[in-house]
N, C-alpha and C positions, 0 to 999 in steps of 0.2 A: 455432818454427819455420813459417816460414809459409809459408799454403796454394801459394803459387807455387814454392815448393822442396821441399813434398812433390809436386809435380802433376809437376814436371820428375823426382823420384827415383824415385816410380811409372813415368816412361814410359821412363824409364832401364833398371830393373829388368823392365819387361817388356820389352823391347829384348832386354834377357840371356836370357829365358825364349825367347822368338823363334829366337835364335842356340843356344840349348842343344834345339832341337827340331831343329832341323835336322842337331846335332852329333852326340848321342846315338845315332843309330842307327845313325851308323858304329862306335861304340863295342861292339855289341851282335851287329853286324850274323856275326860272325865266332864266335860263340859255334854251335856245332853244337845241332840241336837248339833250344833255347831261343830265339835271340836276337831274333825277331822276337814273341815271347811272353811277354816281358818292359813290352813295351810301354814302349817308348824317348819315344816325346816322349808321353807322358800325362807324366808325373815335374814335366816345368818349365808343364806348363799349372796341371799339380794348387796348384804354390808360388806360381805369379802369381796364382792366386786366392786364398789363404789373405794374401799379402804385399801387393798392387795390389790385390785386389778386384773383381768378378764381370765389368763390362764390360772393364777390360786384359782380362782373361783369357780374357773369352767372343773376343778382338779377335785376344789371342794361338793360342788355340787353331781361330777360322776362318782362322786367315790360313795354320796352319804348312804342312798338308797342301801346299796348293796354292804356297807357295812354295820347299817342299823337293821338289817334280814339276816345278819351273821348271825349280832350279839341277841337282840330280841324275837327274829322272828317275825317282823312287819318291818316293810309292807310284803305282801307275798307276793316272789320275785317275781312272776310272770301271770300277765303282762302290765302288772301292777308297778313294780319295784322297778323293772329292765326298762321300761315307758318316763316312771321320772329321773331314772339315771341321767337320760338324755335331753328331758325339759327343766332340768335342774343345770345342766349344766350348756344347756342354750341360756340358759337365765342370767348365768355369773359371766358366760362368755360377751351376750349383746349389751348386758349394763354395761360394762366393764370400759368391752369397746366403745360403746358412747361416749361413758366420761370420758373415758382419755382424751377425744379428741373433741369433743363440747367443749365453749367455756366455761370456768368456775362460774358459775351463775344455779342462784339457786332454779330458776324454772327447769336448766338442763339435768337437773336429779331429778326431776317429776320426767320430763324427756325420756330419760335413758331409762327412769323406769317405767314409764309404760311401755316402752318400748318393746321392751325384754320380754314384759307379761304377755301384749304381743306374741312375740317372735315366740317366745316357749313353748303354752298351748298348739302354736301348729306344728311344731316339732314334737309335742306330745302327742297330739293329731297323728300326726305324718306315723310313729313310730307303733300308737296302737293302731294301724290300718295294716304297717306290714305284718304285725306281731298278726292280728288277726289273721292274713291270707299262710301264714304260719302253720296254725294253730284251728283254724280254719270257724273259730268261730267270728259273729258277724257283728260287726263294728259300724252303727248307722249315722248318718250328718246328727241325727238327737242325740247321740248315747254320745258324738263329741261336745257340741252343744253343749249339753249339761255337765258333761263331766269338766270345760275347760272352761265354764263361765259360771251359767246357773249357780251351779252348787259351790263354784268358786268365790259369789261374789262377796262372805263377808270378810274375807281372804283377802281379797283383792282390797277391800276398803281400807283393812288393818295394816298392810304393804303401803299401802299413798298417802295412809297417816302417820306412819311409822314411822319410815326408813328414811325419809326426807330428815326428819328429826333428827334422827342418828347421824346420820350423814354429815348433815353443819355441827352437831357439838363435839363429831370426833374430823370435821374440820380445823377446830382452834386447839387440837386436843395433843395430831400428830402432824410431825414435821412435813413429813413426805406427801397429806394431803393441803397444806396451804394453795390459796387461789391464787391464780398467775395474772 
């Protein structure tokens, strides 16, 4: 397959991932107690990182909360949506860069995913701290731990269980993801 065809396929898949970022929250919003904790917008960004690479995924992650806010008014743009832009962009960049540089073995999918999950949450926390300085609202260590980890446990479990399985299936289906 030539380079232009691969680029067009990656552009198309990135657009599908962006569309999934917009649609998946509708599916989980009606699940009482844990709908938002499943972090549905994260899934397509992670998949985009593994399938399309870090730069496509970073773009999808940065755009998804903004586009969703413009279309449906959620998440609220400041501070939630803006912090999510940085968080999701970091997820895409970190997962994609690590996946590109590590051997194409199953355990390294998990390593890339877990490092991206940690790095993205740190980026989210830094963004929230900076925005709290601008808005004058306090963002405490307890708020960081609750928002980044405690409340997100259901989503983290779903991500660790679901994303590697999908990536392994996509490796078989997409020529540019073949093991090296």
